[in-house]
C-alpha positions as CSV (number, residue, x, y, z in Angstrom):
1,M,99.7,80.0,107.0
2,L,96.7,81.1,105.0
3,T,97.6,84.7,104.2
4,L,100.3,87.1,105.3
5,A,97.6,89.4,106.7
6,N,97.6,87.2,109.8
7,Y,101.4,87.5,110.3
8,S,103.2,90.2,112.3
9,V,106.3,92.0,110.9
10,N,108.5,90.1,113.4
11,E,107.1,86.8,112.2
12,I,107.7,87.6,108.5
13,Y,111.3,88.6,109.3
14,E,111.7,85.4,111.4
15,I,110.7,83.4,108.2
16,I,113.1,85.4,106.1
17,H,116.0,85.1,108.5
18,T,115.3,81.3,108.9
19,A,115.2,81.0,105.1
20,V,118.6,82.7,104.8
21,M,120.1,80.4,107.4
22,L,118.7,77.3,105.7
23,K,120.0,78.6,102.3
24,Q,123.5,79.0,103.7
25,K,123.5,75.5,105.1
26,Q,122.2,74.1,101.8
27,H,124.9,75.9,99.8
28,A,127.6,74.8,102.3
29,G,126.5,71.2,102.0
30,K,125.6,70.9,105.7
31,K,122.8,68.6,106.7
32,H,119.9,70.3,108.3
33,E,117.4,67.5,109.0
34,Y,115.3,69.5,111.4
35,L,112.1,67.7,110.4
36,K,113.3,64.1,110.4
37,G,110.4,61.7,110.6
38,K,107.8,64.4,109.7
39,T,105.4,64.0,106.8
40,L,104.0,66.8,104.7
41,A,100.8,66.0,102.7
42,M,100.6,68.1,99.5
43,I,97.2,68.5,97.9
44,F,97.1,69.8,94.3
45,A,94.0,71.0,92.6
46,K,96.2,73.2,90.4
47,S,99.4,71.9,88.8
48,S,102.7,73.5,89.5
49,T,106.5,73.5,88.9
50,R,108.0,75.7,91.7
51,T,105.4,74.9,94.4
52,R,105.6,71.1,93.8
53,V,109.4,70.9,93.6
54,S,110.2,73.4,96.4
55,F,107.9,71.7,98.9
56,E,108.8,68.1,97.9
57,Q,112.5,68.7,97.7
58,G,112.4,71.0,100.7
59,I,110.8,68.5,103.1
60,K,113.2,65.9,101.9
61,Q,116.2,68.1,102.6
62,L,114.8,68.8,106.1
63,G,114.7,65.0,106.7
64,G,111.0,64.5,106.2
65,T,108.7,62.8,103.7
66,A,106.4,64.3,101.1
67,L,103.0,62.7,100.3
68,V,101.7,64.0,97.0
69,L,97.9,64.0,96.7
70,R,96.5,65.2,93.4
71,Q,92.9,66.2,93.9
72,D,91.8,63.9,91.0
73,D,93.6,60.9,92.8
74,I,91.9,61.3,96.1
75,Q,88.2,61.3,97.2
76,L,88.3,65.1,97.6
77,G,88.1,65.2,93.8
78,R,85.0,62.8,93.9
79,G,82.9,64.8,96.3
80,E,84.3,64.0,99.7
81,T,84.1,67.1,101.9
82,I,87.1,69.1,102.9
83,R,86.1,68.6,106.5
84,D,86.1,64.8,106.2
85,T,89.5,64.9,104.3
86,A,91.1,67.0,107.1
87,L,89.8,64.7,109.8
88,V,91.0,61.6,108.1
89,L,94.5,63.0,107.4
90,G,94.8,64.0,111.0
91,R,94.4,60.4,112.1
92,Y,97.2,59.2,109.8
93,G,100.0,61.0,111.5
94,I,100.4,63.8,109.0
95,D,102.5,66.7,110.4
96,G,101.6,69.4,107.9
97,I,99.4,70.0,104.8
98,M,100.2,72.2,101.9
99,I,97.3,72.8,99.5
100,R,97.3,74.5,96.1
101,T,93.8,75.1,94.9
102,F,91.2,77.6,93.6
103,K,89.0,78.9,96.4
104,Q,90.5,80.6,99.5
105,S,87.5,79.4,101.5
106,D,88.6,75.8,100.8
107,V,92.0,76.4,102.4
108,E,90.4,78.1,105.4
109,E,87.9,75.2,105.9
110,L,90.8,72.7,105.7
111,A,92.7,74.7,108.4
112,K,89.5,74.9,110.5
113,Y,89.3,71.1,110.8
114,S,92.9,70.1,110.5
115,S,94.8,68.9,113.5
116,C,98.1,70.0,111.9
117,P,99.4,73.2,110.3
118,V,98.0,74.1,106.9
119,I,100.0,76.1,104.3
120,N,98.4,78.0,101.4
121,G,100.4,77.0,98.4
122,L,98.2,79.2,96.2
123,T,94.6,80.2,95.8
124,D,92.8,82.5,93.3
125,D,93.1,85.3,96.0
126,Y,96.5,84.8,97.6
127,H,100.0,83.4,97.1
128,P,101.8,84.0,100.4
129,C,104.6,81.4,99.8
130,Q,105.7,83.2,96.6
131,V,105.7,86.6,98.4
132,L,107.9,85.3,101.2
133,A,110.4,84.1,98.6
134,D,110.1,87.6,96.9
135,L,110.7,89.5,100.2
136,M,113.7,87.2,100.9
137,T,115.2,87.9,97.5
138,I,114.7,91.7,97.8
139,Y,116.2,91.6,101.3
140,E,119.3,89.7,100.0
141,H,119.7,92.1,97.1
142,F,119.2,95.5,98.9
143,G,120.0,94.5,102.5
144,K,116.7,95.9,103.6
145,L,113.0,96.1,102.9
146,E,111.7,99.1,104.7
147,G,111.6,102.2,102.6
148,L,111.9,100.5,99.2
149,K,109.3,101.0,96.5
150,M,107.9,98.1,94.5
151,A,105.5,98.5,91.5
152,Y,103.5,95.6,90.1
153,F,102.3,95.9,86.5
154,G,99.5,93.9,84.8
155,D,96.5,91.9,86.0
156,G,95.4,92.6,89.6
157,N,95.5,88.9,90.6
158,N,96.5,86.9,93.6
159,M,100.2,88.0,93.3
160,A,99.1,91.7,93.4
161,H,97.1,91.0,96.5
162,S,99.8,89.2,98.4
163,L,102.5,91.6,97.3
164,M,100.5,94.5,98.7
165,I,99.9,92.8,102.0
166,G,103.5,91.4,102.5
167,G,105.2,94.6,101.2
168,A,103.1,96.9,103.3
169,K,103.7,94.7,106.4
170,V,107.5,95.2,106.1
171,G,107.4,98.9,105.3
172,M,107.7,98.9,101.6
173,E,105.6,101.2,99.3
174,V,103.6,99.0,96.9
175,V,101.9,100.3,93.8
176,C,99.7,98.2,91.6
177,C,99.5,99.5,88.1
178,C,96.5,98.0,86.3
179,P,93.9,99.1,83.8
180,D,90.2,99.5,84.7
181,G,88.5,96.2,84.8
182,Y,91.6,94.4,85.9
183,R,92.4,96.0,89.2
184,P,93.0,94.0,92.4
185,N,90.1,93.3,94.7
186,E,89.1,96.5,96.4
187,D,88.5,94.8,99.8
188,I,91.9,93.3,99.8
189,V,93.5,96.6,98.7
190,N,91.7,98.3,101.6
191,S,92.9,95.6,104.0
192,A,96.5,95.9,102.8
193,A,96.3,99.7,103.2
194,Q,95.8,99.2,107.0
195,F,99.3,97.7,107.2
196,G,101.2,100.3,105.2
197,K,101.5,102.4,102.0
198,V,99.7,100.8,99.1
199,S,98.0,102.3,96.1
200,V,96.4,101.4,92.7
201,T,96.9,103.4,89.6
202,D,96.7,103.1,85.8
203,N,99.6,105.6,85.2
204,V,102.7,103.6,84.2
205,D,105.1,106.6,84.6
206,E,103.8,107.4,88.1
207,A,104.1,103.8,89.2
208,A,107.6,103.3,87.8
209,K,109.1,106.6,89.1
210,D,111.7,106.1,91.8
211,C,110.9,102.3,91.9
212,D,113.4,99.8,93.3
213,V,111.5,96.7,92.3
214,I,109.5,96.2,89.1
215,Y,107.3,93.1,89.2
216,T,104.8,91.4,86.9
217,D,102.9,88.2,86.4
218,V,101.2,86.4,83.6
219,F,98.1,88.1,82.1
220,F,96.1,84.9,82.3
221,S,96.2,82.9,85.5
222,M,95.7,79.1,85.5
223,G,92.3,78.2,84.3
224,Q,91.4,81.6,82.8
225,E,90.4,81.8,79.1
226,K,92.7,83.8,76.9
227,T,90.9,86.7,75.3
228,K,91.9,89.4,72.9
229,E,90.1,92.0,75.0
230,K,92.3,91.3,78.0
231,I,95.5,91.2,76.0
232,D,94.7,94.6,74.4
233,A,93.9,96.1,77.9
234,L,97.1,94.8,79.5
235,M,99.7,95.1,76.8
236,P,100.3,98.8,77.6
237,Y,101.4,97.5,81.1
238,Q,104.0,95.2,79.6
239,V,107.4,95.3,81.4
240,N,109.8,96.3,78.7
241,E,113.1,98.1,78.4
242,Q,111.4,101.5,78.1
243,L,109.4,100.9,81.4
244,M,112.6,99.7,83.2
245,A,114.3,102.9,82.2
246,K,111.7,104.8,84.1
247,A,112.6,103.1,87.4
248,A,115.2,104.1,89.9
249,R,118.9,103.5,89.2
250,G,119.7,100.0,90.4
251,A,116.2,98.8,90.1
252,V,115.6,95.0,89.7
253,F,113.0,93.0,87.8
254,M,111.0,90.2,89.4
255,H,108.5,87.7,88.1
256,C,107.0,84.7,90.0
257,L,107.2,82.5,86.8
258,P,106.2,80.9,84.6
259,A,106.6,83.8,82.2
260,H,105.0,84.3,78.8
261,R,107.8,86.1,77.1
262,G,106.7,88.8,74.7
263,E,103.4,89.1,76.6
264,E,103.8,90.5,80.1
265,V,107.6,90.9,79.8
266,T,110.1,91.2,77.0
267,E,113.0,88.8,76.4
268,G,115.4,91.7,76.9
269,V,114.1,92.4,80.4
270,I,113.7,88.9,81.8
271,D,117.1,87.9,80.5
272,G,118.7,91.2,81.2
273,A,121.2,92.4,83.8
274,Q,118.4,93.8,86.1
275,S,116.5,90.5,86.3
276,I,116.7,88.5,89.5
277,V,113.9,86.1,88.6
278,F,116.0,82.9,88.9
279,E,117.4,83.9,92.3
280,E,113.8,84.6,93.2
281,A,112.8,81.1,91.9
282,E,115.5,79.4,93.9
283,N,114.4,81.2,97.0
284,R,111.0,79.5,96.8
285,L,112.9,76.4,98.1
286,H,114.5,78.1,101.0
287,A,111.4,80.2,102.0
288,Q,109.2,77.1,101.9
289,K,111.7,75.2,104.0
290,A,111.6,78.0,106.6
291,V,107.8,77.9,106.7
292,M,107.7,74.2,107.1
293,Y,110.4,74.2,109.8
294,L,108.7,76.9,111.8
295,L,105.2,75.4,111.6
296,M,106.1,71.7,111.9
297,K,109.1,71.5,114.2
298,N,107.1,71.1,117.4
299,R,104.6,68.6,116.0
């Protein structure tokens, strides 16, 4: 799973329904060791909380084993090629690989040479695992996805890219509200537009109008230098109580976390009654388990 652009609507819904089923079993205390004896290798070039815990705990709950490989701890961080790493892991009985790194091309190269399924845990361009958890959360809350409007505010980053693709695929309208200079990649926007209704604007009122889901992310992604210029450009797109009031009645607030409170979102919104960010965070576990189960069960 490299990007949701390669997944059909039916496949996305299969993941969501499987995640809901696994969540129900987890909450009921029922064992669901569908991947007993399987091993997931997890390669981290970028550190993480939700990705690390959801995959490691998820494979354990499915009866499998996690093998954590920090890039600095393996030869990949010392110049070994991705191709050679993939070929070696394939000979050690690995059943799946999750990689969280910088370049999308690295994930694609790993998948090209890997003999087992590769899962994109995050790159600078895409974050499909997070969006699957987001879609699951929206589906649980509203009972549907098709016909809903979601507006993303802030930096046009990997979350904006994946939300446009995933949302468009399931029939949501997705609006990215970003200032000039911080808009999402135009090629990815055009690609997402082939799947459904997506748009980019700098008009906050237009984006928030009739919106069911208000979404934001940090202004500075991991590894980016914090600058006053970017803060000044993005602060008018902060999700605050005034912006939430412009959305549809019953609208919810979402954030992939970690959040920089007082920057991209106010305390009152993230801790408010409309916020479902911690349900969303929990669903990373269930969505990741669904992806692993569906990709690794026949290995």
